[in-house]
N, C-alpha and C positions, 0 to 999 in steps of 0.2 A: 159718837155714832159707832154703830157696830162694825167691827172689821169684817171685811169680806175676803174670804180664801177661795180662789176658783183654780181648779186643776185643768191644765190644757194637755189631753192626751196626744194631740197631733195625729200623725198617721200610724196610731198603734191601737191594737186591741180587737180582740176577736169575741165571739160570744161567751167563749170561758172565762174572758177578762172581767164579765160583770160580777163575777164572785167577790172582786176587790170592793165593789161598791156596797155589796153587803156587809163585808167586814168593815168598810169605813162607818157605815151607821152605827154598829156596834161600838166602835172604838171613839166615836165622836158625839154620843148620845147627849152627853152634858155640856157640849161646847156652846159657848155664848157669843159665837160670831156666826156669820152667813157663809154657808160652804156650797160650792157650786162644781159640779163635774162636768167638763166638756169632753166626751168622746167623740169617735168619728161619725159621721151621719149614720152609718149602717145600725149604730147601737142606740141612738136617741130614744127611740120609741119603747124598746124594751127597757132600758136605763129609767125613762120617766115612769113606767108601770112599776118599777122596782122601788122608787123612793116616794111614791105616791104616799101623802099623809106623814111623811118624816120630815127631819130637819135639813135634808139635803135637796137641791135644786139640780136640775140639769141644764145644760147649755150647749150650744153648738159653736163651732170655730170658724163660721163664715157665713154669709149670707148675700144674695143678689140685690141689687138697688130696686128691681122692677118685681111687681107683684106676680108675674106670670108672663109668658111668651116664648118666642123660640131661641131659648139659650140653652142649648145641649148642655147636660150635666150639671147644671147651676140648680141652686135651692133657694127658694124665696123665703123671706121671713115668715109668712103666713103658713107656709108648709112646715117650717120648723115648729111654730105654735101648735099647730094641728098635731104633731105627734108627741106634744107634751114639753118641748124646750120652753124655758124662761128667760134665758140670757144668751147673749152671742157675742164671740170676741171679733173684733174688727180692726183691720189696719195692722195685724201683727207684722212684724219685720221681715218676716218669711215671706209674707203676702206682698209687702211692698218691694222687697228685693227681687223675688223670683217671678212674681206676675206683674211686677212694674204699677202697683195701684198707687194712685196718686191721693193727696189729700182730698181733693175734691169726690173721688170715688169712694173713699171712705166716710166722708161726710154724708153721701147720698145713701149709703148702705145703712148707716146708723139712723137717718131719717125713715127709712123703709121699716128698718127693726122697730122705731119707737110707734111708728104707725101700725103696726101689727101686734103691738103689746109687749114686745121683748125689751129687755134691758140690755144696753150696748156696753161692751167693754172696749174701750178705744184706745189702741196702743200707740205709743210714741217712744222714740229713743234714737241715740245717736250712734254711729259706727266708730270703730277705734281711731280711725282717721280724723274723724270730727272732733273727737274728744282730745286728741293729741294736738289738733290745731287751735284748740281753744275756742271752738265754735258750738260746743254741745248745747248750751243754754239757747244759741240762736236756733239751732235745729228744732230742738223739741217746743219751743214756743211757736216756730212757724208750722209745724206738724199739728199742734193742738188748735191754733186758730184755724187752719185750713181744714181741719177734719172734725170740728164740732158743728153740728147741724143747728138750725134755730129751733128744733123740736127739744133739744136737750134741756133736762131739768136734774135736780138732784136725786128724784126717783128713779129715772129710766135711762140714767147715765154714770158708768163708772170710768175711771181714767187708768191706764196702767203704764208706768215708765219701766221700759225695758230696754237698757242699753244694749245694743246689737252685740258689742263685743263681749258681754258677760253671759249671753244665753248659751247654755251647755258647755261652756267652757271653764268653769270652776273659778273664773275671774268674778270679782265682786268690787263695786265703787267702793270709796271710803264712805263711813257715815256721813262725813261732811258734804261729800259729792251728791249723795243721795238728797240730803236735808236741803242742799242748794236747789237742785231740781225741782223737789216736791214743792217748795216753798214759791217759786217761780211759776209753776203750773197752778198752784192755787191762787195766786194774784191773777193771772190770767182768767181763771175760771170765773173770779168774782167780777173781773172787768167786762166780761162777756155776758154772763147771767145774773150778774147782781147778787143778792142773797142766796139765790139758788146754787151758785157756785160754791158756796161753804157747805154745801150738803153733799156734793159730788165727792164719793170716795177714791182716793189716789192710791193705786196698788203700786207695790214694787215687783219687779219680776227679774230674773237672770240669776241663775244658779243659787236659788234659794233652798237652804236645807236646815235640818233641825239645829245644827251646831250654830248657825249665824241669824236664824229666824227671830230669835228674841230681841237682839241688839238692833236687827233692822226696824223690828215693830216698835221700839222705843224712839224712834226718830218723829219728830213732829210732822204732822200732815203725811205719814204713811198709815194707811187705813186698811191694810191688809197686803195680800200678795197675789200674782199671778204666777202658778207653779208649773213647770213643764215636767221633766223627767221624775221628779220627786213624787208626782201625783199619781203615776202609773202603780205603785204599791199602797195599799191603804194603810200599812204600818208606818211608811216613810212620811205619807201625807199627814197622818193623824198627829204625828210628832209636832209637825209645822203647825197644824192648827192649834195643838194645846198651847204653843208658845204665844199664840195671839188671842186666845180665849180671856 
C-alpha cells in the first residue's frame, strides 16, 4: 500500500504560512506516497484551492459528530468537505487529554466524517506512566476498539499511533516498541474489519524527523507518519516524505 504522510499544523499558521504549501508542492512533486496537510480551520479553504489538481490533499484537525446544530464554535464534517478538506484527524491525544474526549466521542466523530465523505485519521497512544506500568498495549487496544466506528473501511480510515510521551519531546520509542504496537493494532483491525483491516494504513507519530524517519518506515506495518512540528516548514516535511517515498 502507498504510505500516507500527514502534517498536523495544530494551532499554528497565518495566511502567510500558505507559502509553505506551495514550496511543499515543488519539493515533493515526484513523491510516490500520499501527502496531506492539516492546517487550522481558518486556512483550509485557501489551502484547498492552492493544492487543487496537485498531489497534495488538505485535511482538518477535528470535527463535530453532528451535521449541524447549536454547537457554538464547532465545525461539522460536511462543512469541512464544503471548503475542500478530504481528511480529518480525530482523537489526537491533545483532544483526549485537554477536552476529555472519550473513545465513544471519537467513534461518533469518525462515523460523521465517513458519512460526509472524509477519510478519518484516528489517533491512539499511551502516556509515559502507562508505558512504564507495562500497560501500553492494553491502552492502545482499548482505544482502537472503542474509537473505530462500524463505518470504517480500508479506504475511509487510517490509524495513527502516537505515544503521548513522544509528542514534541524528542523522545521516540524503540523500533521494537513501535513494531509491537503496530502489529497489535493490525491484528485488531483484521479482527474488527476482516480483510478490510489489512488495507487500513497505520501511521506512526511522535517526534518524527528526517534523521529517524527512514528507520521508522522500515518497520513492518508502519504505513506512513503523522507529523507535527516538522510539518510546519516545507523543507523539513519534504525530507521526511522523501524517506517514505
